[in-house]
N, C-alpha and C positions, 0 to 999 in steps of 0.2 A: 323179506322174502329171500331165502338163501339162493334160489335160482337166479334172480335178477342181480344179486351181488356178484355171482360168478360171471355172469354175462358182462356186467360192467367191467369187472377185472380183466377179462380176456379182450374186450374191446379196447380198453386203455393200454394193455400190453401190446396189442397189435399196432395201435397208433404210434406208440413209442418206438417199436422195432422199425416200422416203416420210415419214421422220421429220421432215425439214426442211419438207416441204409441210404436214404436219399441225400442226406448231408454228406456222407462219405463219397457217394457216387458223383455228386456235383463237384466236390473238391478234387477228386481224381480226374474228372473230365477237364476241369480248368487247368490243372497241372499238365495233362497230356496235350492240351491245346497250346500251352506256352512252350512246352518242350519240343513237340513234333506236330506243327499245325497241318502239314500235308496228309498225315495218316491218322489224325485224331478222330475222324469220323468212323474209322474201322474198329476203334477200341470197344471191347465188350467188358462189362463189369459183372463180376460174380459176387452176389450178395452175401454168401456164406452164412455166418451166424446172424446176420441182419436180415435174413429172409423170414417173412411172415407166412410163408406158404403152408406150414403145418397148422396154422390157425384158421385156414379157410374152411367154411362149412361146419363150424362147430355149433352154431346156434340153429336149432331145428324148430324155429318159430312157425306159427300159423301164417305169419306174414311172408315167410320164405317158402311157402308151399309151391311146388312146381306147377308149371302151366298145364302139364298133362293131368295132374290130379284135379286141378280146378276144372278142366274141360270134362273130366269124367264125372265130377259132381254135377255140373250143369246139364250133361247129357241125361242123367238119371232124374233130373228135375229137382235136385237138392239146391238149396241156396245157402250162401254164407252170410246171412244177415245176423249181425250181433248187436 
């Protein structure tokens, strides 16, 4: 199925991007804590190219149906039995 291959690819891509961003963020936080322990908690990290924000909401599965849509279906008497 071509659709599931794309979905798998984007999930894997997002997982790798998030892992890279977290590794870099943790490394920089440790360095900041060693260099300036008094101000380390104020440090903010910009993910930049390691941001997976652009991948959010790409899969439009039935399992990702919004609560409003589900509520509308149940109000009409429809059921989602598969």
